[in-house]
N, C-alpha and C positions, 0 to 999 in steps of 0.2 A: 792724716796727710799735712804734708808741711803748707807755710803760707803760701807759697808761689805757688804749687800745684793747684792749692784750693782757689786762688786766684784766676790761673787757667779755666778752672772748672766754671767757674761763676759767670765766668765771661764766655763760654761756651753755652751755658744754661742759659745766658741772658740772651744771648744770640738766637735758641732754641726759642724762648718766650717770644722775642721780636716775629719771629717766622711763623710761628704757629699759635700764637697766645696762648692762655693758661687754657685750654680745651684741646679735646682733640680733635684731628685733623678730617675727622667722616664725612663733612660735607664738601669738602676741596677736593676731592681723589678723582685724577682720569684714568682711564685706562692704563694699565703700566706692564710693561714688560720688565721683569724684577732680575737683575743680574744677582743674584746669591751668592754665597763665598765659595770659590773654586772658580768664578766665571760664566755658571751655565744660566741661563737666562730663560726664565720661567713667566709665561704671561697669564696673568688673570688680573680679573677684576678687582677694586678695591674693595667691594663688598664682602666678595670671596675672602680677601684676606683678613678682614676685621672677623667675619664668620671663623673661619678657620682659630682666630685665636682667643675665641669664645668655646671652640670643641674641641681643643687640644692644651698643654703646656708650652707651647711656642711652637711657633710655625719655621718647619724646616723643609729643606729645599726637595726632601721624598714627597710630604704633603702637598707641596704645591705643582710638584710633578704628577701627581694623581690625581688632584683636582683638575688640571688643563686635561689630562688623558681622559677620566670618564665623568668630568663635572661633579658640584657639589653634591647635588643630589644623590649621584651614584657612590660619591665616597661617604657619605653618614648612611647611605643602606648597609654599603660595606662595612662600616666601622659598628651598625649595630647588630655583627653576626660576630663577635669580636672570637670565638671558638675558631672560624674558618680564615683568621689571619695569622700567619705564620708569625713567631714571635721568639724566636729563639737567643738573638744577641741579649732581650730581657731575660729569658729565662735561665741563661748561664750567667747572668749580672746576680740574679736572686738568690740561686738556689744554695748559693754560698750562708746565706742566714741559716742557721739550723733548727731554729727552735719554731721556725715558720709553720710545721707539718705537725706539732705535736700536740699530743693532749694535754689537757689542762693537769689532770692528775702526773703529767712529766714535766710541764711547765712550773709549777709551783717549786720545785727543787732548784730552780735557778734564783738568784739575785736578781730583785728587780733593777736595777739600771743596765746592765748588758741584754737582757731580756727585752725592755723597752727600746733600749737603741735598735734594736734589729729590727721590731715592727716598724720605726719611724723610718729608718733606711732604707729600708726595702720597700714603703712609701714613697720614699722621694726615689728611689732608682728607678721604679717601675713608671713613674712620671716623668723621668727624663727620657728613660730608652723603651718605652715601651712602644711598638707599633700600635697597638689598641688603643690610641687616644683617650678617644670618646668613653671607651668601656672605665677608663682610668676617671676620666673628667665625673662622668655620673656613680663612681665610687665614692668619689669625695661630696657628693649632692647627699648622697645616703646617709657617710658618716657623719655629717652634719646633721643630717635628719635627726639620727639614731644616735646622737651623741654620747662618747662615753669617755670619761677622764681616766687615763689610766696613775693620775696621783691619789686616787681613792681607793683602799687597801679593800680588795685582793686586784682589784681590775686591772693592778699591772700585770700580771699574768693571762687573765681570763679574757680582756681585751685581744689578744692574738686569736684565741678561736673565734671570737665573735666577728674579727676580721675577716675571717677566711670563712667560717661557716653560716654567717647572717650577711654580713656587708656585699661579700664579692660574690658568693654563691646564688645573691638573688637580685644582684643591682639590675640587672635585663631580663630580668625574671617576672613573677607576678607578685604584684605587692601583696595580695593576702597570703604569701605565701614569707614572703620578705618579714610583715606583722607578725607572724605568728614565731617566725624563727626568731624574730627580736625578742617577742612575749617571755618565748622560753629561753635565752640567752640567760645564764649566768651571770656576767660581766653587766649587763642590762638589769638585771632583778637586784643585784645588789650594788650596782649603781643609784637605783633610786629606793634602795632601803624594803624593797618587796620581801627578801627573807625575813626580814621583822613584823613582816603583816601575819599576824594570824589573829584567831578569833576573839581574844580574849583583850586582845592590844590592836585594833586595824589601824594599818598603817598607809596615808592616802598618797604617795609620794608618785608610786606610779600610774597608778592608776589616774590621778593627774594628769600629769605629761603625757600618758597613754589616748589622752583625750584633745589636749590643749595642743601639743606638739608633736606626735604621731600621726594622727587623725582626722578629726573633725576641726581642730584649729580655734585661737583663741575666741573667738566670732562664732561658735560653731552651735550656738543653741543649747548646750548641757547646762544642767544647774549643779551647784553643791551636794544634790543628793543623790544625785546621779553619779559622781567621784566618791563618795560612801560608800553606796550599791554597788557599785563596780570594784570599789576596794575589798568588799567582803566576798566576793565571788572571788577575787584573786586570792584570798587567805590560804594561806597552803603549798602556793607555787613560792618553790625555795630551792637550794642549791645541796650538791649531796656533800658532806662533811666527812666522812671516814671512806668506804670506799670508794672509788672513782673520783674521788676527791672534786668538785667542781663543776658535777654536770649537773644537769635539770634533776629537779626531782619534784613529787606533788606529793606533801608530808596529811595525808589525809585526818591525822589529828589534829591538826591545827587548824584544819579547815570549818567555816563557818556554813551550817548545814540549814540555815534559814532560807525561806524564801524570800528573793529581790526582785528589786523591780528598776530597770536603768532605761530610761529615754522612752517610757511609755510600756516595754515592753518585759514581762511578767517570767521571772528564771523560776523554776522548780528547782529542788537540791537533786543535783547530778554531780557533786564531785569536780574534779578537773574540766569536766564537760562544759560545765556554766561558762565558767570564764572563757573558754574555744568559743563557745556559741556567741559570745559579744564581742569577741575580735574579729569572728568573723564577718559579722555583720558592719561591724565598723569600716572592715576593710571596703566594702563594695558601698558605705555611704553615699549618697550623691554630694553631702557636704564635705566628704573626703576628699572626693575626685575633684572640687572645686580647691578647695584648699590646695592640695598637691599639685595642680596644674598651673594656680597661679605663682605657686612658689620656684617650681620648675620654670615658666615665662619671665621670672624675673631674673632669675642667673642667667639665662642665656641673652635674653633679650635687652632687659633693661629694668632699673628699679620703677618703674609705671607701666607694667604690663598691660598690653591691648587685653580689652574686657573681651571683644569677640575671639580671638585668639585661645585664652583661657578655656571660654566656653566649652569651643570645640574639642579642645584636649582635653576636657573633664568628658565629654559626649565620650568620645574614642575612650576614655577608661571606664566608664561604665557598661558600654556597649560590649566589651570584650573581658568585663569581669575583672579588670585591677590588671589589666596586662601592661606592662613598663614599656616594653618599645612602642606599642600602639600609640600609647599617648606624646611619647617623644617624636616619633612620627610627626605628629599634627606640628609640635612644636617647633621641632629642629628644620620638617620639609617645607611646608606651610609659612612657619615665621620665620626663623634665622635664615634660611634660603631662599627667601620671598620680598624683593624689593618693595612688595606693598605694605612691610612693614617696617617700622625702623629700626635699627640697632643704637638703641639708645646706650650713650659714655659709661659704660662699667668701669671703675676706678680697680686697678690690679690687687687682690690681696697679696699680702709678704708673699705667699710661697708662690704663686702666680707668675708674678714681679720675677721673681730667684729663677725660677723654672723657664722661664718664657728668653732672659737673658743668657743661659747655660745652653739651652736647646739652640736658638739663633744663632750663636759664635759658635758651636760646634765644640763645646767644652769637654774635656775629660774628665770623668770625676771618679777617680780611682778608690776614694772611700769618702763620705757624705758626712764623716763626724763633725768636721768646721762648719760645714753648711747648717745643720742641726745646731748643736753647742753655742754657735759663737752669731751667725748672721739672722737665722730666723729667731733666735731667742732675743737678739738685738730689737726684732722687725716687730714681735707678738706675736706668731703667728706657729707654731712649733706644732706637729700631726697630734693629735690625741690628747692634748693638755689643759684644752677649755674647759674651764672650772663647774660651769652651767650647762643645762641639758639642752638650751636651744642651739649650740654649736657655734662656731666661727660665724660672726656676722658679715651679711652681705650687702652691708648698703655702703655706697660711695662716701657718706659722710664720717663711717665709721674710720675709716683706713686714712683718711686725707690729710694727716696732720703728723704722718711717720716719715717725711722726706730728708732728714737727716742720714739716719741709717741706709737708706737705699743710695745716698749718694757715697757713703760710705762703702757699700759693697761693690758698686761699681767702680770704683776706686782701688780696690784691695782685688776684685778679680781680674782687671786687666794688666795691674801692678805682679801678679803672679803671689800675692799675700795671702791667699787663703789656702791653708793645708788640705792635699788630695787633688786639687781642682788645677786644670791647667785651659789656659787658653792660646794657640797659638798665632801672636798678633800677626808674626810672618804671613801666615797662610791667608791673612784675611787680604793681602794683596794679591793673591796667588795668579800668575796669570798676563800681570800687568807689567809688559817690557821696561820702561820707564816709569818713574814715580810721578803720578798724576795726582796732586792732593784733589781735586775739584771732582773726578773719578771714583776715587778712593772713598770720598766723603759721599758719592751718591749709590757705592754699593752697598755700605754701611747703614745709608739709609733706607736703602731698599729691604734690607736683610732685617734691620731690628724695628722700622718701621712701616714699611710695606709703601712708601710714598717719597717720592721727590721733594725738593726743597726748591723755593726761588730763587734765582740767581745772587739778588742782593741779598735775601737772608747766608746764603751760603760762602757767600764773599764776607761777611760782618765775624762770621766763624772761621772761617781757614786764616784770616789775617791775623787774629790773637793768637794761632797757634803754630803755624806754618814755621816762622822763623827757625823756633827752636828745634823744628824735626824737618826739616828739608832733605837732610840725608840721610835720614831714617826711617823707610818706611814701616817698621815695625811698632816705632813709637808715635808716628803721626796715625799708625789706625788704633793702636792702643789709645791715643785719649781722644781722638774723636768717637771710638765706642763708648769711653769712660762719660763724655758729654750727652751723647743720646742717649744711656740709658738711663743719665740724671734728669734729662730733659722734660717737661711737661708732657709731651707727646707719648713719650715711653709709658707715662704712669698708667696709660690708658688701653683699654682693650676691646 
């Protein structure tokens, strides 16, 4: 951006700081009627707006309207049954990605770059256009939990199958099914080196992460001996390298047939069934329930999860033998939708920052190439390339220092400089017979932040911008939206 534009934007952001400080406006909102783009007025409470920002990839008018009709609890219940939600628009946009339904044996014939791009692009398109917003949020949660980087050979094609058959298939099912599917996922086995785990040279990588990251947690009370014994149970769990290349297989000749003891349980020689027995136990272990519940509460309510809510979510998980919707209902209905529990500020991760801007402003994304290859690369969160098995971080401190690429994105978006992405700036003022800068500002505030701005702060901002845009509603809308996206308040959800 040129110096003059940068100074304008800096002035805008300074005004926003004066209005909101350097923290979200969580505790200052009154009940509001929100004039969204196009002029509709949708009444919703500030907490509902904040909650929806946690449960979607950006609050659009249709989510506001639906919550106004059936309440936030009703919306959550509706979203927890995603197959019942009509989603044709997203389906039509995604079906052009021809590799998504292919088997591993077919995918291996592709070149890595276009295949990886299709998986990443489909993920972003679903987040932007699917009506099944909560499902997509939970899919991302499990994708982080069972992280696999496509940059490890040959995960670049195996992850497409893992995404379809493991994460998306079981995201709102039973955790035991999800865990077992992940354990037999060729992408996971290769990513964590279990194809190299055989009786003469045991490899502990997958066994360790199965305990530390996927089930019990780092403080789950297991020992190094447990890791070694579990690795012995997992010897021979591998991937086909001939016919039906890339499918799971158990290579009995590589399996350690001795007796093992894992966490006090004696495992008698029983081939593939040995590890399956342990995985089934781990899926319903109280330590697993506690670990998963705490992680989910942290994702949806904030970085300091409520102990009592975590306990109740874990109890629901155990009582239903690992039913994910049962755990999520406690977290979302008794937690997020319940004013007795505070929604602590969550700093938007880059992907959520981008999708929130695009969805809020009704952006049209004809192809997401530039969003992935330029915008998200600059910000540091491209889907499926986090190298470590713990998934992209979910804490405020990690992402708090990448403001400059966010400013750059906001400017490029509103200037039409992102290939394949269009925001109609003139549509932001639709329905206003005469240009009213203050009213336009209010509309964009409601649209992007869900909150009004005090008059004093509003004037600071408008006086710095209006003289150069008073005869051009689209230009004023563009610079106001740019500044709001760059403001401190928009960095939080």
